[in-house]
C-alpha positions, 0 to 999 in steps of 0.5 A: 339369057337376058335377065328381066328388068327388076321393079323394087316397090317401096312402102313404109308399112306392111299394110300399104303392100295391099295397093299392089294387089294384081299389079305386080303379077301383071307386071311379072307376066308382061316380062318384069321381075317385081319385088316388095319392100316394107317394115316387117309385117305379115302383109308384106309376105302375103301380098308378095307370095300371091303376086309371086314377088320377092319380099324384103324387110326394112324397118321404117318409122312413119313419123320423123325420126332422124337417127332411125331414118338414117339407119333405114336409109343405109339399109335401103341403099344396101338393099338396092346395091344388092338386089340391083333393080332398074327401076324403084317405085317408092310411095307413102311419105317416109319410104318415098323420101328414103327410097328416092334418096337411096335410089339416087345414091345407088345409081337406079336408072328409073326412079319413080315417086309415086305421090299418094297424098300430101300429108303437109296440107293438114300438118302445121307449124315446123312439121309442115316446113320439114315435110315440105323440104322432104317432098321437094328432096323426094321429087328432086331424086325422082325420075318422075312424079306420078300423082294419084289424080289431077287435084293432087298434081295441081296442088303439088305443083302449085306449092312449088314442090315439083317442076310441072313437066316432072309431075304426071297422072296416069289415065283418070287417076288412082294407083292400082285401079279398083276391083270392081268384081270384088266390090259389087253388090250381088244376092250373096252380098245383100244376104251377108249385109242383113246378117251383119245388121242383125249381128249389130243389132241395127233394124232393117228399116233404120238408115245407116251413115258409114265411115271407114278409115283411120280415126284421126283429126285430118279424117274429119272425125270432129266434123263428123261427130258434129254433123251426125249430132245434127242428123240425129235431131232430124232422123232419131233412128239413124246409126253411125258406123265407124269402121277403124281405128284411132291413132296417136299421130294426128289424134283426135281430141279426147272429148270428141272420142268420149262423145262419139263412144257414149252416143248409143247410136254410134257402133265402132267396128274397129279395123276390118280386113274385108270392108265389103259387108260394111259398104253394103250395109251403108245408106250413105258413105261419110268421107269428111277427110281434109286431104286425100291421094285419090280417095280410095274408100270413096271409090270403093263405096261408089263401086258398091253403089253407095253414095258419098258425102265428102269435103271439097279437098284435094283427091276427093274432087277426083274420087267423087263427081258432086252432084253425080256420084255423091255431094261435096261441101265446103271443107270443115262445114259440119252443118252443110255436111249434115245436110247432105247427109240428110238429103241421102237419108230422106230421098231413096231415089236420090241415093239409088241414082247416085250409087248407080252412077258411081258404079258405072263410072268405076266400071268405065274409068278405074278398072285394074287391068287399065291402070296396070297397062298404064304402068307397064308402058311408063316404065317401058318408056322410061327405061327406053329413055334411060337406055335400059329398055328390056 
C-alpha cells in the first residue's frame, strides 16, 4: 500500500500551533499525513492530538541567536531526514528561515514558506538589515511563498525579498480562515458578556474600547494610550480593556506602561485562552498595530460584529474595509485614531452597521473550509509539478 503524502508544518513557538486548528484534520481526511513541529510546549501536543497529527519538538529562539540557531537547524535537518516529508510548510520568522534551510538541505521536494507578517517593517538599524537577509534566504529556499494577504505580498515583492512569480495569496487571504461558528454573538454569549462586565466592575451603560494582542511597541500601545487619553476628555465614562501581556522584545517604554497602569479607567487582563467574551464586551476594537500578516484579531472582532479602528498598514488594510467594517487612519496618528474611536462610541447606529458588515464579510470570504480546500489544491499542484503527487 502506498504511503500517504507527508506534510510537516514548522513554527517557532507552540502557541503558533493554534493556527493549524481544523486544517490538519481536513488534510488528513483528504489523504495526507500531517505533522506539527515547534519548540516544546503544551499547545503543540494539544493541537496535534486534536488534529490526529504527529508532534515533534525542536527548540527554537524567537530572537537572533547564532549558536542556538545552528543547533536548531541541525535538529530540524535530522528530523526531516528521519520523517521524510514530501512537503514542508514553515512559518513565523525563525522557523520560516530554519525550516526552509533544513528542508532545502534535506532535499524535500515541496517547500512552502508561509509568510504571516514582515517583522522587518518595524525593525531598525542592523536588525532590519539582518532580517532582510533572512527573508531573502527563506524565500530563496522555498518552492513558493504563500503570503497571508495581498498587501503583505505587495510589500514583500516591492522590497525585493522574493521574485513576483514566486509569491502568491490563497483566495481572499488568511492562512486558516476564521471559525465564524465559534466567533459569533448569540444569547449565551451576551449573557456571558454581561457577567464579565459585572466581574470587571464595568457598568452596563458605559462604553468599552478593547485591545487584544501582545503589548509591544509595534502593536501601537503608545499611540493607543495617547488616543485613549484624548477619548476620556470627551467620554469620561469610557473604559480601555487590555487583553495581553507585555513582552521584553520590542518593549513598550516604562513611562507608557506606568501611565496606562495608573489610569483607573484602564483594565489589564493579561493573556486569555478564550477571547470571545472580551470581543462581545467591546463597543469597538482598537487595533493600532504598525504591521500585520492578515490581522486575525481584527477578523475575529468582525466575526463578533465589533467594528475596528486601525492604522492603514500592511495586513490591516486587508482585514478591515475602511468605512464598511471599521475605520482606518494614518499610521501613528493618535489624534485621528481617537476621533475614529469616539465616532463609534457616540454613534450606536454606525457601530451596528459596521459590526454587521464585518460579520457578513467573514461569512462570505473567510470560512475555514474554503481556505483548507485552497491549501489542499495548492499542495496537490506543487506535488504534481515535482512529480511526487499522491
